[in-house]
C-alpha positions in Angstrom: -0.2 31.0 -5.1 -2.1 34.2 -5.9 -5.6 33.8 -7.3 -5.9 33.5 -11.0 -8.6 35.6 -12.8 -10.8 33.5 -15.1 -14.0 34.1 -17.0 -16.7 31.9 -15.6 -14.8 28.7 -15.9 -16.8 25.5 -15.2 -14.8 22.3 -14.8 -16.3 18.8 -14.9 -14.4 16.4 -12.7 -14.9 12.6 -13.4 -13.9 10.3 -10.5 -13.1 6.6 -10.5 -15.1 5.5 -7.5 -13.0 2.6 -6.2 -10.1 2.1 -3.8 -8.3 5.3 -2.9 -8.7 7.0 -6.3 -11.4 9.6 -5.6 -9.8 11.2 -2.5 -6.6 12.3 -4.3 -8.7 13.7 -7.2 -10.7 15.7 -4.8 -7.4 17.0 -3.2 -6.3 18.1 -6.7 -9.6 19.9 -7.3 -9.5 21.6 -3.9 -6.0 22.9 -4.7 -7.1 24.3 -8.1 -10.1 25.9 -6.5 -7.9 27.7 -4.0 -5.7 29.0 -6.8 -8.5 30.1 -9.1 -11.3 31.7 -7.2 -13.7 32.2 -10.2 -13.6 28.5 -11.3 -16.7 26.3 -10.5 -16.4 22.5 -10.3 -19.0 19.8 -10.8 -17.6 16.6 -9.2 -19.2 13.4 -10.8 -18.9 10.2 -8.8 -21.1 7.3 -7.6 -23.4 8.0 -4.6 -21.5 5.5 -2.4 -18.1 7.1 -3.1 -19.4 10.6 -2.8 -20.9 9.7 0.6 -17.5 8.6 1.8 -15.7 11.8 0.5 -18.3 14.2 1.8 -19.1 12.3 5.0 -19.7 15.5 7.0 -22.6 16.3 4.8 -21.2 19.5 3.4 -19.5 20.5 0.2 -16.2 22.2 -0.5 -16.5 25.8 -1.6 -17.1 26.0 -5.3 -17.1 22.2 -5.6 -20.6 20.7 -6.1 -20.9 16.9 -6.2 -23.2 15.0 -8.4 -24.1 11.3 -8.4 -23.6 9.0 -11.4 -25.1 5.6 -11.8 -22.9 2.8 -10.5 -24.2 0.2 -12.9 -25.0 -2.3 -10.0 -28.2 -4.3 -10.4 -30.9 -3.7 -7.9 -30.3 -5.6 -4.7 -26.7 -6.3 -5.5 -24.7 -8.1 -2.8 -21.0 -7.8 -2.8 -19.2 -11.1 -3.3 -15.7 -11.4 -1.7 -14.7 -14.0 -4.2 -15.2 -11.6 -7.1 -13.9 -8.3 -5.7 -13.7 -6.6 -9.1 -17.3 -7.3 -10.0 -18.5 -3.8 -9.0 -15.7 -2.3 -11.2 -16.9 -4.4 -14.1 -20.5 -3.2 -13.6 -19.4 0.4 -13.4 -17.3 0.2 -16.5 -20.2 -1.2 -18.5 -22.3 1.8 -17.4 -19.7 4.2 -18.7 -19.5 6.7 -20.4 -23.3 7.0 -20.6 -23.7 7.5 -16.8 -21.3 10.4 -16.9 -22.7 11.9 -20.0 -26.3 11.9 -18.7 -25.2 13.5 -15.4 -23.1 16.2 -17.1 -26.0 17.1 -19.5 -28.3 17.6 -16.5 -25.8 19.9 -14.8 -25.2 22.0 -18.0 -29.0 22.3 -18.5 -29.5 23.4 -14.8 -26.6 25.9 -14.7 -26.7 27.2 -18.3 -22.9 27.0 -18.3 -20.9 24.6 -20.6 -17.8 22.9 -19.3 -14.5 24.7 -20.1 -12.3 21.8 -19.1 -12.5 18.1 -18.1 -10.4 16.8 -15.2 -10.6 13.1 -14.5 -8.9 10.2 -12.8 -6.6 8.7 -15.5 -8.6 5.5 -15.3 -11.5 7.5 -16.9 -9.8 7.3 -20.3 -12.9 8.0 -22.3 -12.8 11.5 -20.9 -10.4 12.2 -23.8 -13.2 11.7 -26.3 -15.7 13.7 -24.2 -13.3 16.6 -24.0 -12.5 16.4 -27.8 -16.2 16.5 -28.6 -16.6 19.6 -26.4 -13.3 21.1 -27.8 -12.0 21.7 -24.3 -8.7 20.5 -22.6 -8.6 17.2 -20.7 -6.3 16.8 -17.7 -6.2 13.3 -16.2 -4.7 12.6 -12.8 -2.5 9.6 -12.2 -2.8 8.8 -8.5 0.2 6.5 -8.2 4.0 6.6 -9.1 5.3 7.4 -12.5 6.9 4.0 -12.7 3.6 2.2 -12.7 2.3 4.6 -15.4 5.4 3.9 -17.5 4.5 0.2 -17.4 1.0 0.9 -18.8 2.3 3.3 -21.4 4.8 0.6 -22.6 2.5 -2.5 -22.2 2.8 -3.6 -25.8 6.6 -3.2 -25.7 6.8 -5.2 -22.5 4.6 -8.0 -23.9 6.8 -8.2 -26.9 10.0 -8.3 -25.0 8.9 -10.5 -22.0 6.2 -12.6 -23.6 2.8 -13.4 -22.0 3.0 -15.5 -18.7 6.7 -16.0 -19.3 9.4 -16.7 -16.6 8.7 -14.4 -13.6 12.4 -13.9 -12.8 13.1 -12.1 -16.1 14.4 -8.6 -15.4 13.6 -5.5 -17.3 17.3 -4.7 -18.2 16.1 -3.2 -21.5 14.0 -0.6 -19.7 15.9 2.4 -18.3 15.9 2.5 -14.5 14.1 -0.9 -14.2 17.0 -3.3 -14.3 16.2 -4.7 -10.9 12.5 -5.0 -11.6 11.3 -8.5 -12.6 8.4 -9.7 -14.7 6.7 -11.0 -11.5 6.8 -7.4 -10.1 4.6 -5.9 -12.8 0.9 -5.4 -12.2 -1.3 -8.4 -13.0 -2.9 -8.0 -16.4 0.2 -6.4 -17.9 2.1 -9.5 -19.1 0.5 -12.1 -16.9 -3.0 -13.4 -15.8 -6.1 -12.7 -17.8 -5.4 -9.9 -20.2 -8.9 -9.6 -21.6 -10.8 -8.7 -18.4 -12.1 -5.3 -17.4 -9.3 -3.7 -15.4 -6.4 -5.0 -17.6 -8.2 -3.8 -20.7 -8.9 -0.4 -19.1 -5.2 0.1 -18.1 -4.0 -0.9 -21.6 -6.4 1.7 -23.0 -5.2 4.3 -20.5 -1.7 3.8 -21.8 -2.8 4.4 -25.3 -5.0 7.4 -24.7 -3.1 9.5 -22.2 -0.8 11.1 -24.8 -3.9 12.9 -26.0 -4.2 14.9 -22.8 -3.4 18.6 -22.5 -1.5 17.7 -19.4 -1.1 14.6 -17.2 -0.8 15.4 -13.5 0.6 12.9 -10.9 0.6 12.6 -7.1 4.3 12.4 -6.8 7.5 14.5 -7.1 10.2 14.3 -9.7 13.2 14.0 -7.4 11.9 10.6 -6.0 13.2 8.7 -9.0 16.2 8.2 -11.2 16.9 10.6 -14.0 16.6 7.7 -16.5 13.0 7.2 -15.4 12.1 10.9 -15.6 13.7 11.1 -19.1 11.8 8.0 -20.3 8.6 9.4 -19.0 9.1 12.7 -20.7 9.8 10.9 -24.0 6.4 9.0 -23.6 4.4 11.9 -22.2 6.0 15.3 -22.7 3.1 16.9 -20.8 3.6 14.8 -17.7 3.7 16.9 -14.5 4.5 15.7 -11.0 2.6 18.0 -8.6 2.7 16.1 -5.3 2.9 14.8 -2.7 -0.8 15.9 -2.1 -0.4 15.3 1.6 1.9 18.3 1.6 0.3 20.4 -1.1 -3.3 19.8 0.0 -3.2 18.6 3.6 -6.3 16.6 4.5 -8.4 17.7 7.6 -6.8 16.4 10.8 -7.8 12.8 11.6 -9.4 12.3 15.0 -7.4 10.3 17.5 -10.3 9.0 19.5 -8.5 5.7 20.3 -5.6 7.5 21.9 -2.8 6.3 19.5 -0.6 9.4 19.9 -0.8 9.4 23.7 0.1 5.7 23.6 3.1 6.4 21.4 4.4 9.0 23.8 5.2 6.3 26.3 7.3 4.2 23.8 11.0 4.5 23.1 12.3 6.3 20.0 12.2 4.2 16.8 10.9 1.1 18.6 7.3 0.8 17.4 6.0 -1.1 14.4 3.0 0.6 13.0 0.8 -1.9 11.0 -1.9 -1.0 8.5 -3.0 -2.5 5.2 -5.2 0.3 4.1 -9.0 0.6 4.0 -9.6 -2.3 1.6 -7.2 -5.1 2.4 -7.2 -7.8 5.1 -4.5 -10.4 5.5 -5.5 -14.0 5.0 -6.0 -15.8 8.4 -2.7 -17.8 8.3 -0.8 -14.6 7.7 -2.6 -12.8 10.4 -1.6 -15.5 12.8 2.0 -15.5 11.6 2.4 -11.7 12.0 0.8 -11.8 15.4 3.1 -14.6 16.5 6.1 -12.7 15.2 5.2 -9.6 17.2 4.6 -11.7 20.3 7.8 -13.8 20.0 10.0 -10.7 19.3 8.1 -8.6 21.9 8.1 -5.7 19.3 6.0 -2.8 20.5 3.3 -2.4 17.9 0.3 -0.2 17.0 -2.1 -2.0 14.6 -4.9 -0.4 12.7 -7.0 -3.5 12.3 -9.9 -4.0 9.9 -12.3 -6.6 11.2 -12.8 -8.1 14.6 -9.4 -8.6 16.3 -10.8 -10.7 19.1 -12.1 -13.3 16.6 -9.4 -13.1 14.0 -6.2 -12.9 16.0 -4.8 -15.8 18.0 -6.7 -16.6 21.2 -5.3 -14.6 24.1 -3.0 -12.5 21.8 -4.5 -9.2 22.8 -4.2 -9.9 26.5 -0.6 -11.3 26.3 0.7 -8.3 24.3 -1.3 -5.6 26.1 1.8 -4.3 27.8 3.5 -3.3 24.5 0.8 -3.6 21.8 -2.3 -1.6 20.9 -4.9 -2.7 18.3 -7.4 -0.1 17.1 -10.1 0.1 14.3 -8.8 3.4 13.1 -5.7 5.5 13.4 -4.4 8.9 12.3 -1.8 7.4 10.0 0.2 10.5 9.0 0.5 11.7 12.6 1.6 8.3 13.7 4.2 8.0 10.9 5.6 11.4 12.0 6.0 10.3 15.6 9.5 9.7 16.8 8.7 6.4 18.5 7.7 4.7 15.2 10.5 2.8 13.6 8.9 0.8 10.9 5.7 0.8 8.9 4.2 -2.6 7.9 2.1 -1.9 4.9 0.5 -3.2 1.7 2.6 -0.8 -0.4 -0.2 1.4 -1.7 1.1 4.6 -3.2 -0.6 6.9 -0.7 0.9 4.9 2.2 4.4 5.0 0.7 4.2 8.8 0.3 3.1 9.2 3.9 5.9 6.9 5.1 8.4 9.0 3.2 7.0 12.2 4.7 7.2 10.6 8.1 10.7 9.3 7.4 9.8 5.7 8.3 11.2 2.6 6.5 8.7 0.0 5.4 8.0 -3.8 5.4 5.8 -4.4 2.4 3.3 -7.2 1.8 1.8 -6.4 -1.6 -1.6 -7.7 -2.9 -2.7 -6.2 -6.2 -2.4 -3.4 -8.7 0.9 -1.4 -8.5 1.8 -2.7 -5.0 4.2 -5.4 -6.1 6.1 -2.9 -8.3 6.1 -0.4 -5.4 7.5 -3.0 -3.1 10.3 -4.1 -5.4 11.2 -0.4 -6.1 11.4 0.7 -2.5 13.6 -2.4 -1.7 15.9 -2.5 -4.7 15.9 1.0 -6.1 15.3 3.4 -3.3 16.6 1.2 -0.5 14.0 2.3 2.0 12.3 -0.9 3.0 11.9 -4.7 2.6 9.5 -6.9 0.8 8.1 -9.9 2.8 9.8 -13.1 1.8 7.7 -14.9 -0.7 5.2 -12.0 -0.5 3.5 -13.9 2.4 3.9 -13.5 6.1 5.5 -16.3 8.0 6.4 -16.0 11.6 10.2 -16.4 11.0 10.1 -14.1 7.9 8.3 -11.3 9.8 10.6 -11.6 12.8 13.6 -11.3 10.5 12.2 -8.3 8.7 11.4 -6.5 11.9 14.9 -7.1 13.3 16.6 -5.9 10.1 14.8 -2.5 10.1 14.5 -1.9 13.9 17.8 -3.4 15.1 20.5 -3.6 12.3 22.9 -1.3 10.5 20.9 -2.0 7.3 17.8 -0.5 9.0 19.9 2.6 9.9 20.9 3.0 6.3 17.3 2.7 5.2 16.3 5.5 7.6 19.1 7.7 6.3 17.9 7.1 2.7 14.3 7.8 3.4 15.3 11.0 5.3 16.9 12.2 2.0 13.6 11.5 0.1 11.7 13.2 2.8 13.8 16.3 2.4 13.4 16.2 -1.4 9.6 15.9 -1.0 9.4 19.0 1.1 11.7 20.9 -1.2 9.5 19.9 -4.2 6.5 21.7 -2.8 8.3 24.9 -1.7 7.7 28.1 -3.7 10.6 27.4 -6.1 10.2 23.6 -6.1 9.5 21.3 -9.0 6.0 20.3 -8.0 5.0 23.9 -7.5 6.3 24.9 -10.9 4.5 21.9 -12.5 1.2 23.0 -10.8 1.6 26.4 -12.3 1.7 24.8 -15.7 -1.5 22.9 -14.9 -3.2 26.1 -14.0 -2.0 27.7 -17.2 -3.8 24.9 -19.2 -7.0 25.4 -17.1 -7.2 29.2 -17.3 -6.0 29.9 -20.8 -8.6 31.2 -23.2 
């Protein structure tokens, strides 16, 4: 896209520093900076999250990062039994932590902010933008389906009840007839509704209609027309501008563990690539079950493993499977999913992973944990037909063997590959010069650069 002339624009970017939220937001900002050369960005995030994003010690051109207070007490030690505790502390520190950091930047630069861009979770940015009389553009980092759920939370609670039968289906919700109550994110209609994250997401659904535009890391053609129509009725200014992996490709990952070289020696569509993201680790019984399934079926596998595989996998497993398996602490995921030898992706069902699997054309076996992952799993299995959910949402040896056989060896697996190949083509078309995501991004730029 040609550069857009602006008049000393200064955009504040407010990140949600948990999970995989901050990286897509930075990708969004990088793309805007490439399209509008005169825009300056101040990226506000916690020190820990900033350190991960800018691990090379540098800064992106025209993007300067600033630390905000995390809210954590001095000497805080992370407690695995309360994984959301840092989020709770952070939310208590907002919006004051952002306001203080933003005031310092304006004082130092002498330039007021002309626009606020934030993660959609930073709902209070709506009030901050309103006070400054500037547009607010939140980014939803997941699928439009999960956002629809949060926009319609009150309706869903009224129709399905609180903690009602999990098998109830959303037949009243266009495009969701195969989705069950149990597939919705915890805190929507089940579990504790008055805790930090459920309250935050409920607030997000109420506040987002105030945004000048709502951007999303997805593409319109991935979903049913009914879903897109419903979304436009809830958020007329909703704009799919992804997948970001195609529009703002990340720097190439290193392959210091030789994953791609190892894949070159495997047969086409034979390998199971396994990764549960940067935050999740399977419970010990499920680790054992998955390992036993791989060994019993002799499925070639490449496993990006968090933790210590020698201590956590079954004794002798690494030695017994060394002829057809490889376990590494880090892997260049997108390059792996694009490799012809990979036939299935065993994943937690996070949205970034699903998009990368679609771009690679690889069907999925999904074991969801939290957030939108259950909804993603159910959607890819029953709506898009590009993968399977794990039976009972927990790995067993027999269940894992069955799922691997279905995708790698059966006609059903072949049909999944054909369906995901169609979505792959649609994703690439969406980001072409005349594609839907490209057109939507131009609309975002109009909001940013208008007087």
